[in-house]
C-alpha positions as CSV (number, residue, x, y, z in Angstrom):
1,M,-39.1,57.8,6.8
2,V,-39.9,55.3,9.5
3,L,-37.0,53.2,9.1
4,R,-34.3,55.8,9.1
5,D,-36.3,57.2,12.6
6,A,-36.0,53.4,13.6
7,L,-31.9,53.1,13.1
8,T,-30.3,54.7,16.0
9,P,-26.5,55.0,15.5
10,A,-25.8,52.1,17.5
11,K,-28.1,50.3,15.6
12,T,-26.6,51.4,12.0
13,V,-22.6,50.4,13.7
14,A,-23.9,47.1,14.6
15,L,-25.9,46.6,11.1
16,V,-22.9,47.6,8.8
17,F,-20.4,45.3,11.4
18,C,-23.0,42.2,10.9
19,L,-22.8,42.7,7.3
20,M,-18.8,42.9,6.8
21,V,-18.6,39.8,8.7
22,F,-21.5,37.9,6.5
23,V,-19.5,39.8,3.5
24,S,-16.0,38.3,4.6
25,G,-17.1,34.5,5.8
26,L,-18.9,34.7,1.8
27,A,-15.6,35.8,0.4
28,F,-14.0,32.5,2.3
29,A,-16.5,30.2,1.5
30,E,-16.0,30.7,-2.0
31,E,-12.4,29.9,-2.0
32,E,-11.1,26.6,-2.8
33,A,-8.4,24.3,-1.5
34,P,-5.6,24.1,-4.0
35,P,-4.8,20.7,-5.0
36,P,-2.0,18.9,-4.2
37,E,0.8,19.5,-7.0
38,G,3.5,17.4,-7.9
39,E,6.8,19.2,-9.1
40,D,5.3,20.1,-12.9
41,G,2.0,21.5,-11.1
42,E,0.1,18.2,-11.9
43,V,-1.8,16.4,-9.3
44,P,0.1,13.2,-8.5
45,A,-0.5,9.7,-9.2
46,S,-1.3,8.8,-5.9
47,A,-4.0,11.3,-5.7
48,T,-6.3,9.4,-8.2
49,V,-8.6,7.0,-6.8
50,I,-11.6,5.2,-8.8
51,Y,-14.3,3.2,-7.5
52,L,-15.8,0.8,-10.5
53,P,-18.7,-1.0,-9.3
54,L,-19.0,-4.4,-11.0
55,K,-22.7,-4.2,-12.3
56,P,-25.1,-6.1,-12.1
57,A,-24.6,-7.9,-8.8
58,F,-23.0,-11.4,-8.4
59,V,-25.6,-14.2,-7.7
60,V,-24.6,-17.7,-7.4
61,N,-25.4,-20.9,-5.9
62,Y,-23.0,-22.5,-3.7
63,G,-22.3,-25.4,-1.6
64,G,-22.7,-28.3,-4.0
65,P,-25.6,-30.7,-3.8
66,G,-29.0,-30.3,-1.9
67,R,-30.4,-27.8,-0.9
68,L,-29.8,-24.5,-2.7
69,K,-27.9,-21.8,-1.4
70,Y,-27.4,-18.5,-2.5
71,I,-24.6,-15.8,-2.1
72,K,-25.6,-12.3,-3.7
73,A,-22.8,-9.8,-3.8
74,E,-22.5,-6.2,-5.1
75,V,-18.7,-5.7,-5.6
76,S,-16.7,-2.5,-6.3
77,V,-13.5,-2.0,-7.3
78,R,-10.9,0.6,-6.0
79,L,-8.6,1.4,-8.4
80,D,-5.4,3.9,-8.6
81,S,-5.0,5.0,-12.1
82,P,-7.6,5.5,-15.6
83,T,-5.5,3.0,-17.0
84,A,-6.2,0.4,-14.2
85,A,-9.7,1.3,-14.5
86,N,-9.8,0.6,-18.6
87,A,-8.4,-2.2,-17.7
88,V,-10.6,-3.6,-15.6
89,R,-13.5,-2.9,-17.6
90,H,-12.1,-4.4,-20.7
91,H,-11.7,-7.4,-19.4
92,L,-14.8,-7.5,-17.1
93,P,-16.6,-10.8,-18.7
94,Y,-13.3,-12.5,-17.9
95,I,-13.5,-11.1,-14.4
96,R,-17.1,-11.8,-13.7
97,N,-16.4,-15.0,-15.0
98,N,-14.0,-15.7,-12.3
99,L,-15.4,-13.9,-9.7
100,V,-18.6,-16.1,-10.4
101,M,-16.6,-19.1,-9.9
102,L,-14.7,-18.2,-7.0
103,F,-18.2,-17.0,-4.9
104,A,-19.8,-20.1,-6.5
105,S,-17.0,-23.0,-5.0
106,Q,-17.5,-21.4,-1.5
107,T,-19.1,-23.9,1.9
108,D,-21.0,-23.0,4.3
109,E,-17.9,-22.8,7.1
110,S,-16.3,-20.4,4.7
111,V,-18.9,-17.8,4.1
112,A,-20.8,-18.4,8.1
113,S,-17.4,-16.2,9.5
114,Q,-16.1,-12.6,9.5
115,A,-13.0,-14.2,8.7
116,G,-14.2,-16.2,5.7
117,K,-15.3,-13.3,4.1
118,E,-12.9,-11.2,4.6
119,A,-10.5,-14.4,3.0
120,L,-13.6,-14.4,0.3
121,R,-12.7,-10.3,-0.3
122,Q,-9.1,-11.0,-0.6
123,D,-9.4,-14.1,-3.1
124,A,-11.5,-11.7,-5.4
125,L,-8.6,-9.2,-5.3
126,S,-6.3,-11.8,-6.2
127,E,-8.6,-12.9,-8.7
128,I,-8.5,-9.4,-10.4
129,R,-5.1,-8.2,-9.6
130,K,-3.9,-12.1,-11.7
131,I,-6.4,-11.0,-14.5
132,V,-5.3,-7.7,-15.2
133,L,-1.3,-8.8,-14.8
134,E,-1.9,-11.7,-17.4
135,E,-4.0,-9.8,-19.9
136,D,-2.3,-6.3,-20.3
137,G,1.2,-6.6,-18.0
138,L,0.1,-4.2,-15.0
139,E,1.4,-5.3,-12.0
140,S,-0.5,-2.4,-9.9
141,G,-3.5,-0.1,-10.5
142,V,-6.2,-2.7,-8.7
143,V,-5.8,-1.4,-5.3
144,D,-9.1,-3.4,-3.1
145,V,-12.1,-4.8,-3.9
146,F,-15.4,-4.2,-1.6
147,F,-18.4,-5.7,-0.8
148,N,-21.1,-3.2,-1.2
149,T,-23.6,-6.0,0.0
150,L,-23.0,-9.5,0.8
151,I,-26.0,-11.5,1.3
152,V,-25.7,-15.6,2.2
153,Q,-28.9,-17.3,2.0
154,K,-28.7,-20.9,3.6
């Protein structure tokens, strides 16, 4: 009874209006945007992006004789198809071996600058692409390589 007396017609209209706005907002919030579709109604292959971390992190000595120097790199590969992801997973020991050798061949000068680190990233990308092409004949699929962390201790 107290609630009925407290709501005037103006308050009732305002309350109903607020509820309508809230409910209509919920209806729009639950709608999902449809995925981009190709001619057959399928999601185009270009919409597939797979990030594959190469775990565990790479920890290598570099720089030749003298004081020990280390590079620690957490690497992820960006792929555009499940086929490429399977190829990278299948050849992971080969890929890891070649990346360890690549990281170990660095010099103080090559890892000191941003340009040198970018060149190292590009070399790692080329190495992975080369292995996937040689072993599985895939000319595409490996899009990019990222250093999630790159720590150099001199």
